[in-house]
N, C-alpha and C positions, 0 to 999 in steps of 0.2 A: 504494500500500500504506500503510495507516494503522498506525503503530507508536507505542505509548505507552511512555514510560520511567518506571519506578518504582525507588525505592531502598529496600532492606530490609537492615538490619544492615550498612550501609555498602557494600553491593554493588548495582550497577545491573542491572536486569532489563528485558527487552523484553516488552511485552504486545501481542499482535496477534490479530486475529480468527481463529477456528478455520479458516475456509475458506482464509485466507492461509497459515496454518501447514501445512495439508494440501497446498496447492499447492507450497510450498517443500520439503516432505518428498518429494513425488512427483518434483520436479525433481532433488533430491539423489539419489534412487534411480536415476533415468534416467542421471544423470551417472556414477554408479558402474557401471552396466551398460555404458555407452559405454567407460569406461576399461578394464573387464574384456575387452570385445570387442577393443579396440585392442591390449591386451597379448597376447591370444591370437593375433591376426593377426601380431604382431611375432615371437612364438615360432615360428609356422609359417614365416614368411619367413626366419628365421635357421636353420631346420632343427632347432630345439630341441624341436619337437613335431610330431605328424603327425595327420592326419585318419584315423580308422578307417573303412575302406570298409564300406558297408552289407552287402556279401556276407559279410564277416567276422562282423559282428553277427548276421546271420540264421543263419549256420552254427553260431555259438556258442549261440544261443537254441534251435536244433534239437538240441543236445546233443553236437555233434561236439567232439572233443578240441581244446582251445585250442593245445596244442603242435603238433598236426598242422596246424591252420589257419594259425598264424603261420609255421611252417616252410615250408609251401607258398607263402604270400604272399611270403616272403623269398627264394623260389627255391632252397631248400636241400634236399638229400637227407638221409635219416636219418644217413648216413655223414658227410656234411659238417658237419651239426649236431653230431654226436658229437665230431668233431675240434675244432670251434670251441669247444664247451662243456666238453670233457673229461668228458662223461657218455657211458657206453657206449651203442652203437647198440642192443643188446638192451633196455636200460633205456628208451631213447627209444621203441622199438617197443611195449614193455609199457605205457608211459604213454599213448601214442596209442591203443592198443587198449582202454584202460580196465582192464587187468589190475592195474596199479599206479598209485598216485597220485603217487609221488615225494615225497621229503622236502623240507624247506624249502631245504636246501643245494643239492640237485639242481635244484629249480625256480629258485633264484637264478641258478645257472650257465646254465640254459637261457634265462632272461629276458635276461641280459646278452648271450648269443650271438644271440638273436633281436631284440635292441634294442627290448624292450618292458618296461613296468613289471611287476613281479612280480604285481600284482593281475590282470593280463590272463591269467595262466596258472592262476589259482586257480579 
């Protein structure tokens, strides 16, 4: 790699061919991707994060209620989710059926009980 040093205003700068700069930038981007991948794998290994199964994604894209999907995935009944979240079973049923959307406080309670980010229920 050919690098030329120049000084301007008392500061040193490096001048290098554009193809070398592009290669260095590509390498830096790859390193950032590897670090992000390693961090994600570590979060998974520590149980701080989880992989969302394809079935959940497909059901959500098909328009099924996210509360119903996650409740089923977690193996909960409406009654057990109601107890865990302190949200009434009729409200959960109405949200799952699409008759009600549920306010932010309700959805936060459900998200905590279902161990998902709030955004997964929106």
